[in-house]
Each structure stands twice: as structure tokens, then as C-alpha cells.
C-alpha positions, 0 to 999 in steps of 0.5 A: 678130163676125169676129175675123179682120176685127178683127185685119186692121183693127187690124193694118193700121192699126198697121202704117201708123202704125209705117211713117209715124211710127216708121220714116219716117227708117229703113232697113228693108230693105224700101225701094224701090230703094236708098232708106234712108228714106221720102224716098229711097224716093219719089225712087226711085219718081220721086215728089215730096216733096209726093206723099210727104206727100200719100200719107202723110196719106192712109194715116195718115188711112185707118188712123185711120178704120179704128181709129175703125171699131172704134167706128163700124162704118160707116166700116170698109169705105170706110177699109179699101178706100181703104187697100187701093187705096193699098197696091196702088199701093205694090206697083206702085211696088216692081215699077216699080223692079224690087225683089225680091218680098221688099221688097214683102212689107210692102205686100202684107201691109198690102194683104191686111189692109186688103182682108180688113177691107173684105171682112169689114167689121170683123166686121159682118154684113149684119143689123148695118147 
């Protein structure tokens, strides 16, 4: 069992839940542009409220599937890869609005964790499949 993959899998998932459920309406210091909450952040990026909820639903669903992957390993890689792809988009949005790199650190961190989880497949080896 690869402990790094498991930590990345759990950490990335919990970070997404924290951002979308606990910090949604809070100024975190990492919001894009001059945004003080999630709605304002998506406005800064030129994205609609509908897009915000769609992205949030996708991220929370993928994070949930990553946790399910602790018990059903075959869902780990696709869920982790999907979240990593969405996080690349988040990183891109920070660059779009010319944020300092500091503001993209959480997105970079979740991307890294999700990518590690996908690559390491939550600790699954090829003989486990």
C-alpha cells in the first residue's frame, strides 16, 4: 500500500470539501482578483453563477469519489484525474486574472495531490487489479 497516494487522495478530497462547504462565502486571501467569496471569484474570472455551481458540483462529486476509492479502488484513478484536470483550470484562471502565484498555491496543492493520487492510484499496484 502506498501511503503517499492515500494521503494525497484523502488530503485533496478534504481540501475540496473545506473550500466548497466551509469557505464558500469567506475571504481566504487566495481568491482570484479582488474577490471576497466564491461568487465574486467566479465573476472575476468572467464565469457565470451557473458555471460556479457546475464546477462546484463536479469538484465535490470527484472528491467524494476519491474517498469512495478508499473502499472501491477502481474509482480512484478516474476521480483523481478528473479533479486534477479541473484544478489545472483553476490554476489557469488565477493566471488569467494575473494573480500572484501565492493565490494559486491552494489550487496547485490540490492539483498536485490529485495528480499523485491518480499516478499512484491510491496505492494500488498493477497486480491488485
